[in-house]
Each structure stands twice: as C-alpha cells, then as structure tokens.
N, C-alpha and C positions, 0 to 999 in steps of 0.2 A: 884174230882181227884186233889190232892195237888201236885203231882209230875208227871213228864212226864212218859209215859209208855216206856218200852224198845223199841228200834228201830227195833228189830227183836225178834219175838216170835215163838218158834218151838213147835209143838205138834207131836204126833206120825204120824199124817196124813198130816197136813198142816203146812205151814210156812207163817207168816205174816211179811212183810217188810215195813218199813216206805217208803211212796212214795217219789221218787226223780225224777227229770226231765228225767233221763235215762229210767224210766218206761213208759213214754208216749206212745211210739210205741207198747210196749207189751200190755198195757191196751187197746189201740185201736184195736189191732189184736184180743184180747180176746172178745171184744164186737162185732166185725164184724162177728165172727163165729155164733152168735145167735141174730143178730140185729132184724130180723123180730119178733121174740118172745119178745125181750126186748121192742121194740117199742109199743107193745100192753099195756105195763104196766108202762113204764118210758118215759116221754115226751122228755128228752134229747136224747134218743137213736135214734129217727127218724131223728134228725137234726144234730147230732154230726159228725164232720169230724176229720181227723188225727190232724190237727193243733189245733183244739179246745181241743182235749184230751191231747195233749202235753202241752197246756197252763194250763189245769186243773192240770196236774202233777206238773208243776212249782209252781202254786198257792198253791197246797197242801203242798209242801215243805216249802214255806214261812209261811203258817198258822202254821205248826208244830214249826218252829223256833220262832214264836210269841206266842206260847202256846194258839192258838185259836182253833185248831182241830188237831187230830192225825189220819192221813189217812194212811191206809195200803193197799198194794196189797196182795191178797191171792194167794198163790202158792200151787199147788198140783203136785207132781212129777216133780218139777222144772218149770212147766208152770204157767203163770198168768191166774187165772180163775175168778177173781173178785176183788172188792175193798170194803173196809169197813172203817168207821171212827168213832172215839170217840170224843165227845165234852164235855167240862166242863158243869156241870149243872148250870143253872142260880141261883143266890143267892136269 
C-alpha cells in the first residue's frame, strides 16, 4: 500500500472509520456484549478493561499518523460492532 487508505469507507451495509481516541468506549462496549465468546478465541478479550481499550484506540490513531497500521472501527446501523486493521506488507 503506497498511500493511506481513506479515513472513512462506506458500503451499502457497513461503515469503516479510522480509529480515534473517541472510539475507545464504543469499542469496549462492543466487546463487552460478547466477551465470553471472544475470550474463547482471543487472548486479549479475557483480560481487557476499559482503560486498556481506550489506550489501544489512542495507539491506533498514532500508528495511523505514522503510517504503521490503519485501524478502523466497523459500524453497522451506527453501532460499533468490531475493529479491523490494514498493515503495510513487509518488503
């Protein structure tokens, strides 16, 4: 990827928004709704707390600005339902 992706991507069903610190609480709340399920598959889910998720959101915004990774919240009908990121392929 030679250029940054757009900070907002809209499809007929979903919206992807570049993660910003303001998304931290929304990301935590989304994970909290299905934490027991997530914890079976993702190590971070069992141990994450609100402050950790908010820190992740701040770090994601910094990584975007440094062109290290491009992390998006996934929205469906306005609600945050997940997170996905893009990273540059190693040379």
